[in-house]
BADODREN-206983 format. One record per residue (C-alpha): residue in three letters; x negated, y, z negated. Coordinates in steps of 0.25 Angstrom, whole numbers, plus 2048, in hexadecimal, padded with zeros to 3 digits. Example, Ala and Ser with C-alpha at 12.3 -4.5 7.8 and 13.67 -1.06 7.14 Angstrom:
Ala7CF7EE7E1 Ser7C97FC7E3 
This chain:
Met63BA2E5EA Ser63EA215F1 Lys63FA20600 Ser64EA1F5FF Asp64EA2C5F7 Ala646A34602 Glu64FA3F608 Ile650A3E617 Lys650A4A61F Tyr655A4A62E Ser64AA52635 Thr646A54644 Cys637A51647 Tyr62FA5C64E Phe622A5664E Cys623A5765D Thr62DA5C668 Ser631A4E66D Arg640A51669 Gly641A5465A Cys642A46654 Ala64CA43649 Met645A3F63C Lys648A3B62E Val63FA41624 His63EA3A617 Val63BA4560C Glu637A445FD Gly639A515F7 Asp631A5B600 Arg628A51606 Ile62AA47612 Arg629A38610 Asn62BA3361E Val632A3662B Thr63BA2D633 Tyr643A2E640 Asp652A3163F Thr655A26649 Lys664A2A649 Ala661A38650 Pro661A3965F Ile653A3F660 Thr648A3665A Pro63AA32660 Gly640A24664 Gly633A1E660 Phe628A20657 Cys622A2E655 Ile616A3064C Arg618A3F649 Pro624A3F63F Gly61CA36636 Leu612A41633 Ala61DA4A62D Arg618A4961F Asp609A4B622 Tyr60DA5762C Gln616A5D621 Glu60CA5D617 His5FFA6061F Pro5F7A6B61A Phe5F6A70629 Arg605A74628 Leu607A83626 Ser60EA86619 Phe60EA95616 Pro60EAA261E Leu600AA7621 Lys5FAAB4625 Arg5EDAB662C Val5E3ABE623 Gly5D6ABC62B Glu5D3ABE639 Arg5DCAB6643 Gly5D7AA7643 Glu5CFAA9636 Asp5D8A9F62E Lys5DBAA9623 Trp5E9AAA61E Gln5F2AB0613 Gln5FEAA960F Leu60BAB160F Ser61AAAF60C Trp623AAD618 Pro62AABB615 Glu61CAC2615 Ala618ABB622 Leu625ABE629 Asp625ACC625 Glu617ACE62A Ile619AC7637 Ala626ACF639 Gly620ADC637 Lys615AD9641 Leu61FAD464B Asp627AE1649 Gln61BAE964B Leu617AE2658 Arg625AE365D Arg625AF265B Asn617AF4661 Tyr618AEB66D Gly627AE666F Pro62DAD966B Glu627AD1677 Thr619AD3670 Leu61DAC7667 Ala61CAB866D Thr61EAAB667 Ser618A9D66A Ser620A90668 Gly61CA82667 Thr624A76669 Gly62EA7765D Arg628A71651 Gly628A7E64A Gly636A8164C Trp641A85656 Asp63EA90660 Phe64CA96660 Ala648A9D654 Lys63CAA365A Thr643AA6667 Arg64EAAD65F Phe644AB6657 Met63CAB9664 Asn649ABD66B Leu64DAC6660 Phe63FACC65E Gly63FACF66D Ser634AC7673 Pro635ABE67F Asn627AB867D Arg629AAA677 Met61FAA067D Gly61CA9167A Ala617A8467F Val625A81684 Thr621A88690 Val618A7B694 Cys621A7168C Tyr630A7068C Gly634A7D691 Pro632A7B6A0 Arg639A6E6A0 Ser645A74699 Met646A806A2 Val645A776AE Ser650A6F6A9 Phe659A7B6A6 Thr656A816B4 Thr658A746BC Phe663A6D6B4 Gly669A786AB Ala666A6E6A0 Ala65BA6669A Val65AA586A0 Met65BA4D695 Pro655A3F698 Arg660A35695 Arg65AA27697 Lys665A1C697 Ala662A0D699 Gly669A086A5 Gln66AA166AB Thr65CA1C6AB Gln653A166B5 Leu646A1E6B3 Thr640A266A8 Val635A306AC Leu62AA376A4 Trp625A436AC Gly618A496A6 Arg61CA44698 Asn614A3B68F Pro61EA38683 His615A2D67E Glu60DA38678 Gly616A44677 Gly625A40676 Pro629A3466D Ser638A34671 Thr635A35680 Trp62BA2A67F His634A21678 Gly63FA24682 Phe635A2168E Gln632A13687 Glu640A10684 Ala644A13693 Ala639A09697 Arg63F9FE68E Glu64DA01693 Gly6479FD6A1 Ile647A0B6A6 Arg63CA0E6B0 Thr632A196AC Met629A236B3 Val61EA2C6AE Val618A386B6 Asp60BA3C6B0 Pro5FCA3D6B4 Arg5F8A356A8 Cys5FBA276A5 Thr602A29698 Glu608A1F68F Ala616A21696 Ala60FA206A4 Arg609A136A0 Ser616A0D69D Ala61EA136A8 Asp624A0C6B4 Leu61EA176BD Trp613A216B9 Val611A2C6C3 Gln603A326C2 Ile603A406C8 Lys5F9A4B6C8 Pro5FBA556BC Gly604A606C0 Thr60AA5A6CC Asp618A566C6 Ala620A5F6CF Ala61AA5A6DC Leu61DA4B6D7 Ala62BA4F6D4 Leu62DA566E1 Gly627A4B6E9 Met62FA416E3 Met63CA496E6 Asn637A4A6F4 Ile637A3A6F5 Leu644A396EE Ile64BA426F8 Glu643A3D704 Glu647A2F701 Gly655A326FC Leu652A2D6ED Tyr659A396E6 Asp667A3A6E0 Gln66EA416EC Ser67CA416E5 Phe677A486D8 Val66EA526E0 Glu679A566E9 Ala683A586DE His67BA5E6D2 Thr66EA656D7 Ala66CA726DE Gly660A746E8 Phe65DA666EC Pro65CA696FC Arg652A736F8 Leu64AA696F0 Val64BA5F6FC Glu643A6A704 Arg63AA6D6F8 Val635A5E6F6 Arg632A5D705 Asp625A65701 Tyr621A596F8 Pro620A4D701 Pro619A416FB Asp60BA43701 Arg60AA516FB Val610A4D6ED Ala606A416ED Arg5FAA4B6EF Ile5FFA546E4 Thr602A496DA Gly5F8A3F6DC Leu602A346E0 Ser602A2D6ED Glu60DA2E6F6 Tyr611A206F4 Arg611A226E5 Leu619A2E6E6 Arg624A276EE Glu623A1B6E5 Ile625A246D9 Ser631A2C6DF Arg638A1F6E3 Phe636A196D5 Phe63CA266CF Ala648A266D8 Ala64BA176D7 His64CA196C7 Gln657A236C5 Pro65CA296BC Ala650A2D6B4 Thr64DA346A7 Phe641A3D6A7 Thr638A4569E Ile62FA506A3 Gly623A5369B Val61BA60698 Ala610A5B6A3 Ser619A616AE Glu61AA6E6A7 His60BA6F6A4 Ser607A6F6B3 Pro608A7D6BA Pro60BA816C4 Asn616A766C5 Ser61BA756B7 Ile629A7A6B9 Gln62BA756C7 Ala626A676C3 Val631A666B8 Arg63BA6B6C2 Ala637A616CC Ile637A556C2 Asn645A596BE Ile64AA5A6CC Leu644A4D6D0 Phe64CA466C5 Thr658A4E6C9 Ile658A4A6D8 Ala655A3B6D4 Gly662A3A6CC Ser65DA3B6BD Ile664A476B9 Asp672A486B2 Val674A396B3 Glu675A2D6A9 Gly667A286A6 Gly660A356AC Gly65EA436A7 Leu66AA4A6A1 Leu66DA596A0 Ala66EA5D692 Gly676A6868C Pro678A6E67E Val67DA67672 Pro68BA6C670 Gly68CA75664 Phe67DA77662 Ile677A84663 Pro66AA8366B Asp65DA8B66A Ala661A94675 Ala66DA9966D Met664A9C661 Glu659AA4668 Ala65FAB2669 Asn65BAB3678 Glu665ABE67A Ala65DAC7671 Leu651AC867A Ser654AD3684 Pro652AD1693 Glu647ADB692 Gln63FAD3688 Arg641AC7690 Lys63AACD69C Lys62EACF693 Gln62CAC1691 Leu61DABE694 Gly61BAB56A1 Ser62AAB56A4 Asp628ABE6B1 Arg61FAB36B7 Phe623AA66B0 Arg632AA86B1 Phe638A9A6B0 Leu634A976A1 Ser637AA569C Tyr642AAF69B Pro645AB06AA Gly647AA16AC Trp64EA9F69E Glu659AA96A1 Leu65DAA36AE Val65EA956A7 Val665A9A69B Glu66FAA16A4 Gln673A946AA Leu673A8C69C Ser67CA97696 Arg686A966A1 Lys686A8769F Trp685A86690 Gly688A9468A Glu67FA9A67F Arg67CA8C67A His674A88686 Pro669A7D683 Ala65DA85688 Ala654A8A67E Ala64DA98682 Tyr640A9567B Leu63DA89684 Asn640A90691 Cys63DA9F68F Met62EAA068B Ala624AAB68D His618AA6694 Ala60DAA368A Pro601AA6693 Ser607AB4696 Leu609AB6687 Phe5FBAB3683 Arg5F6ABC68E Ala5FFAC7689 Met5F9AC567B Leu5EBAC7680 Thr5EEAD268A Gly5FAADA686 Lys600AD8694 Pro60BADA698 Tyr60DADE68A Pro607ADB67C Val60AACE675 Lys605AD0667 Gly60DAC665E Leu60FAB765F Ile616AAD656 Val612A9F658 Ser61DA95653 Ala619A86652 Ser60FA8965E Asn600A88660 Pro5FCA9166B Leu5EEA8E66A Leu5F1A7F66D Ser5FEA80675 Tyr5FBA8A680 Ala5F1A8A68B Asn5E4A9268B Thr5E1A9267C Lys5D6A9C67D Leu5E0AA6683 Val5EBAA3679 Tyr5E1AA566E Arg5DDAB2672 Ala5EBAB6674 Leu5EFAB2666 Lys5E3ABA660 Ala5E8AC6667 Leu5F5AC6661 Asp5F9AD0656 Leu602AC664F Leu601AB7650 Val60BAAF647 Thr60BAA0646 Leu617A98641 Asp613A89641 Ile613A7C639 Thr604A7A638 Trp5F7A8263A Thr5F3A83649 Pro5E8A8A650 Thr5F2A95654 Ala5F6A97645 Gln5E8A9A642 Leu5E8AA664B Ser5F5AAC645 Asp5F8AB863C Tyr603AB0635 Val604AA1634 Leu612A9C62F Pro616A8E62B Ala621A88633 Ala62BA7D62E Cys629A70636 Trp635A6763A Leu634A6162C Glu638A6E626 Arg643A7362E Pro650A6F635 Asp64DA6C643 Met654A67650 Gly64FA5C65A Asn646A63665 Phe64CA68672 Ser65AA6566D Ser65FA7466F Val658A7667D Gly660A6C684 Ala656A61687 Tyr65CA5867D Pro66BA5B679 Val669A5666B Val669A5E65E Gln662A57653 Ile65FA5E646 Gly656A5B63B Glu655A6162D Ala649A66626 Ala642A5A61E Leu63AA63615 Pro63BA72610 Ala634A7C618 Gln62FA8360B Ile629A7C5FF Pro624A865F4 Gly615A855F3 Arg614A7B5FE Tyr618A8260B Asp622A8D610 Arg626A8A61F Phe630A91628 Asp638A8A632 Asp637A9263F Tyr645A9763F Arg643A9D631 Phe636AA4636 Trp63CAAA642 Arg648AAE63B Glu641AB562F Leu637ABC639 Gly643AC1641 Met64AAC6635 Arg63EACF632 Leu63EAD4640 Gly64DAD9641 Gln654ACC645 Glu65CACA639 Glu669AC9640 Ser664ABF64A Trp660AB4640 Pro66EAB0639 Trp66AAA2635 Pro661AA3628 Thr65BA95629 Phe657A8A634 Glu662A8162E Lys66CA8C630 Val667A8D63F Trp66AA7F641 Glu678A7F63B Tyr67BA8B644 Arg677A83650 Leu67EA7764C Arg68AA7D646 Glu694A78651 Ile68EA6A650 Met68FA6A641 Asp69DA6F641 Arg6A1A6364A Arg69BA5A640 Gly6A0A60634 Val693A6462D Asp68FA72629 Ser680A71627 Leu674A6D62E Ser671A63623 Gly67FA5D626 Phe67CA5C634 Ile66FA55632 Arg675A4C628 Thr681A47630 Arg67BA4663E Arg670A50642 Trp671A50651 Glu67BA5365C Thr679A4F66A Ala67FA53678 Ser67BA48680 Pro67BA4C68F Glu683A43698 Pro680A416A7 Gly689A496B1 Arg687A576AD Cys683A5B6BB Gly691A576BF Glu699A5E6B3 Gly697A6C6B8 Thr68BA766BA Leu67EA756B4 Ala677A806AD Thr670A846BA Pro673A906C4 Ser678A866CE Gly67FA7D6C4 Lys677A716C9 Ile66AA6B6C7 Glu661A756CD Ile656A6F6D6 Tyr655A7C6DD Ser654A856D0 Thr65BA926D2 Ile655A976C4 Leu647A956C9 Glu64BA9C6D6 Lys650AA86CE Leu643AA86C6 Gly63BAA96D3 Tyr635A9B6D3 Asp637A8F6DD Pro645A896DA Leu640A7B6DF Pro635A736D8 Ala628A746DF Tyr619A706DD Gln60FA7B6DD Glu601A786E1 Pro5F8A7D6D5 Ala5EEA886D8 Ala5E0A846DA Pro5D7A866CE Asp5CEA936CF Asp5BFA936CE Thr5C0A936BF Trp5C7A866BE Arg5C3A7F6CB Ser5B8A776C4 Tyr5C1A716BA Asp5C5A656C1 Leu5CEA5D6B7 Leu5DCA5F6B4 Asn5E0A5E6A6 Ile5EDA586A1 Ser5EEA5F694 Gly5F7A5D689 Pro5FBA4E68A Arg603A4B67C Thr5FCA43672 Arg602A3C666 Pro603A3E65B Tyr601A4D65E His60BA57663 His605A6366A Ser5FBA6A660 Glu602A64654 Phe5FDA5964A Arg5EEA5A64C His5EEA5D63D Val5F5A50639 Asp5EAA46635 Ser5F2A39639 Phe5F4A3F647 Arg5E5A43648 Arg5E1A35645 Arg5EAA30650 His5E5A3A65A Pro5D9A41654 Gln5D3A49661 Pro5D8A4F66E Ile5D7A4567A Val5D3A49689 Glu5D7A3E692 Ile5CDA3C69E Pro5CEA326A9 Val5C2A296A9 Asp5BBA2D6B5 Thr5BCA3B6B2 Ala5B6A396A4 Leu5ABA316AA Arg5A7A3C6B4 His5A6A456A8 Gly59EA3C6A0 Ile5A9A3A696 Val5ADA2E68E Asp5B9A2A686 Gly5B8A32678 Asp5AFA3D67D Trp5B3A4B679 Val5B6A53686 Trp5B7A6268A Ile5C2A66692 Glu5BFA73699 Thr5C5A7E6A1 Pro5C1A8C6A4 Leu5CAA90697 Gly5C3A8768D Arg5C0A79689 Ala5C6A6F67F Lys5C0A6267A Gln5C7A55679 Arg5C3A46678 Ala5C3A3E685 Arg5CCA32687 Leu5C9A2B694 Thr5D5A2769C Thr5DAA206A9 Ser5E8A266A7 Phe5E8A316B1 Ala5E0A366BD Pro5D2A3B6BE Gly5D1A4A6BF Leu5DAA4C6B2 Ile5D8A4C6A3 Ala5E3A4C698 Thr5E0A5568C Glu5E8A5667F His5EEA6367B Ala5EFA6B66E Trp5E3A66667 Trp5DEA6D65A Tyr5D7A6964D Pro5DEA6D641 Glu5D3A67638 Glu5CAA7263E Pro5C9A80638 Gly5D5A8963B Ala5CDA9663C Glu5C7A9B648 Pro5BFA97651 Ser5C5A8964E Leu5D4A8C64D Tyr5D5A7D649 Gly5CCA78655 Val5D5A7E65F Trp5CAA80669 Lys5C4A72669 Ser5CEA69670 Asn5DAA72674 Ile5DCA6F682 Asn5E4A7D684 Val5D6A84683 Thr5D4A7E691 Thr5E2A81697 Asp5E6A8D69F Asp5F2A9669E Asp5EFA9F6AA Pro5FDAA46AE Asp5FAAA16BC Lys5F8A926B9 Cys605A926B1 Asp612A8C6B7 Pro618A976BF Leu626A946BA Ser624A916AB Gly617A976A8 Ala612A896A3 Trp603A896A1 Pro5FBA7D6A7 Phe5F8A7169D Lys5F8A676A8 Gly5F7A676B7 Pro5EEA6E6C1 Tyr5EBA7A6B9 Leu5E5A736AE Arg5D7A706B3 Cys5CBA6D6AA Arg5BEA666A9 Ile5B8A5D69F Arg5AAA59699 Lys5A5A5168E Ala5A3A58681 Ser595A5767B Ala593A5466D Gly595A61664 Asp59BA68670 Asn5A7A6F669 Asp5A6A7D66E 
């Protein structure tokens, strides 16, 4: 077959969660020849990204899961029996039905990853129909807090809309897209080329910080104090947008009183900046408006100020004049005619009584049912049933509380867990506790694309279709963050007799639900029919009657937000305005104004651990715990790296390239030293999610999960979690550690 004869499939890459980039997959028969960008589509990396190029190797890699498997040895013994899908689903459904009858439906929990295994609306639909409120996921420390803060504050997601000649500044706050987000990194570079000033807030001198006009180097976890201190200066010096604030915000006079508690001398002590530098930063910021901004996960990883930091940053940009204006952040809404995730989740099926059983929601109310219900009330008033907030992002059970219920049976037993494209042994804090919790379950099922350490502990391991084998949509499109619907088709079949038999996640949850009395609630027989249902109004407008017709004519639909939404009518907030003073937080019993809370001093157990660990900086070409099995990636980045300031390393007798133990009272992990001058002494930076697929899968190894996995050292004590969201600390004052050089052969 010649190059011109290869069939082109228009797919959507999900090798990361940057945005779900449009791809053209060139296919010969049932194999991939190569993958190229679909440059005509709205969502692309905008620059070079290495990940799509691995599609052929990834698709055919022996580490891919291919057929359903059932454990036949002891848990973790790596002994399996191959089953058919009907056999596996029948057995799993039977066990779930028994658990439900014995303990109630809340005994089942699920764990979500970041989307590469499928769409969480199907999982949420299943769980609501089953009767359990206990869905957990890494989204609690990822996009969920930023999404919930946006909907609470603005009644919408804020979409950065850079425009040459209008935008004066672009800001990365706790975000390093050079390693983690190709589209955002491309936009940052493009802004600089257009003459737009750039600003980066980060303790580390990242690639973005090195190239920025202004690098703001603060102590980890002090973002809220910085934003409050900047607001103090803007208000004191009359540098805020007074007309916008008076017309379109609620609670500004109370903010004026609040920021008086954050004078420059106090904020300088908290953040590590000088007073002069703080004023210089604030004036630079105010002089270059409007601005676009991207908030990274770093702000969400630093309890006790995670949510209030995100709140404070958003309000800072609001009073400066960057919201709802040309060249700034625009307020997004749903795509007309598209049915979003929230309308697919059957949320009405879960009774108020069952919602109240959601673990952790009594204490961490903002990012669980109590907060979600208040936000949805406002969104429904504004947009009706098709509001753009997806429940799975903003309505999670508290993972540390769930793991403790698995171990103790309190406040009630959690006996079953379905892990969907998630890897709890790598992605959650306190790995040893997570391990004990997984071992205590009566039923552990993993649906995933490849083998993982978590899969090795499972009773059933099921092969999931990846983005190459299922129709898919660009990430965040249905949750209001990017008002774009961009659909991709399956490039390859999900089943090839004799080679593999994989299910897309919709098919899995539907067929499992059909076996558990949910027959009437799954009217769409295939994932293709789901997308046709969700796109029907748009397809009718275009005169196409199939998903294939939609993709082959133009596979996207946009609803570009325009400035001036604040003046058109009421926003989807209780006051109808941008809520500086959050009445939703007030109803939940939290401080309605942003604040900085001093972290508690370490107790005797932790006091001798004198370094702060910035864990989890993104590292190309990996994405979280994925791709360690891909040879070409391992050659580029073969080992985990701990960055150590030069003087700190010298005090510990460590030189560049040494293996180093990072230790806490919970455990230790070994990574290779890279000496640096890019951040202050007293800090280290460790890579997250490291495991070794080349090592044995059976216990005690579990693919080397205990060697370099930094979450062996991180804490998930609920008392150290963010008091609003329940986010556990991956950065900031509660992530203390110490280091020492590893001796030769020191592997235990």
